[in-house]
N, C-alpha and C positions, 0 to 999 in steps of 0.2 A: 714827038717830044715825050720824054718820060718824066713823070712828076712824082716826087716822094714827099709825103707829109710827115711831120714830126711835131712833138710838143704837147700832144694830148695827154690826158690823165685824169685823175680824181682830184677835185678841188672842192673846198667848202663854199657854201653860198657867200657871196661878197668877195671872193678871192679873184685871182687873176691867172691867166695863162697866155702864153704866146705861142701860136702855131707858126710853123715854117713850112714852106713848100719849095723844094729845090728841084730845078729842072736840069735835064741833060738831054743831049741830042739835038738841041735847037736853041737859038738865042731868043729868049722870051721877051726881050725889050720891045719888040714890035707888036706884042699881043696884048689884048685886054685879058686880064687875069681876074678870076673870081674865087670866092670861098662860098661853098654851099653846105647845107647840113640836111641830115635825113634821120628820122626816127622810124622804128618799125611800124609798118602799115601806113606810112605817110609818104607823100611825094618829096623828092629832093627840092629844097627851097634855097633861093639866093639869099646870102647873108650880106656880102659886100663885093664890090667890083672896083678895080682900078684900071683905067685906060692906059694905053701906051704913053699918053701925054701927061699922065699923073692925076687926072681928074678921078674923083671917087664918088661912090654912091653906096647907100646902106639900106637894109631893110629897116622899116620903122621901129621894129622891136629891139634893134640893137643900136640905134642912133645915140650917140653920146657915151656909149659903153665900149664899142669896138672901133678899132682903127686898122685899116688895111694900108700896107705900104709895100714898096718894092725896092730891091737893091739890084739893079741891072748888072752891076759888076760881079755880083755873086750868083746871078741868074736865080734869084730867090724872091719869093713873095711872103709877107708876114701877115698875121692877123693877131693883133694885140687885143685881148679880151679882158675887160675889167668889170667889176661889180657883177660877177656872174650870178645867174639865177638857176634854180633847179630845172626850169623849163628850157634852158639852153642845152640840156643833156642831149647829145646826138652824136652821130658820126659826121665829122667835118671833112669835106672833100675840096681839094684844089682843082681848079679848071683853067686850062688855057683855051680861050674861046676859039672853037673850031678845030682844036688840035689835040684834045684829050683830057683825061681825068687821072687824078692820083687814086691810090687804093683806099684812102680815108684814114682818119685817126679819131679814136674814140675820146670824147670829152664827157665826163660825168661830174655833175655838180650836185653834191649831196653832203649832208652832215653825218 
């Protein structure tokens, strides 16, 4: 499966962004899908996951701020990010569990 993220960019603290991850080459409706993030010198960490049945889970640091969702008809997974903080600045990666990673999209939260 090929995954392409989009929607990253520069946003002010308190702002919002919506990331998209569009898949090709495979039907991702059967997969658990996740969003991860990584900063220089740090390990990649899980931000949010959505199972094929629609159940979701979030890192404690983003609960109440981020929402993961999926549109199986579009073979796409989304991450709605609200009330953004500077510490959320990172490269955000999409993952299809057991099937691959996207190239990442930069999110920078700064005034």
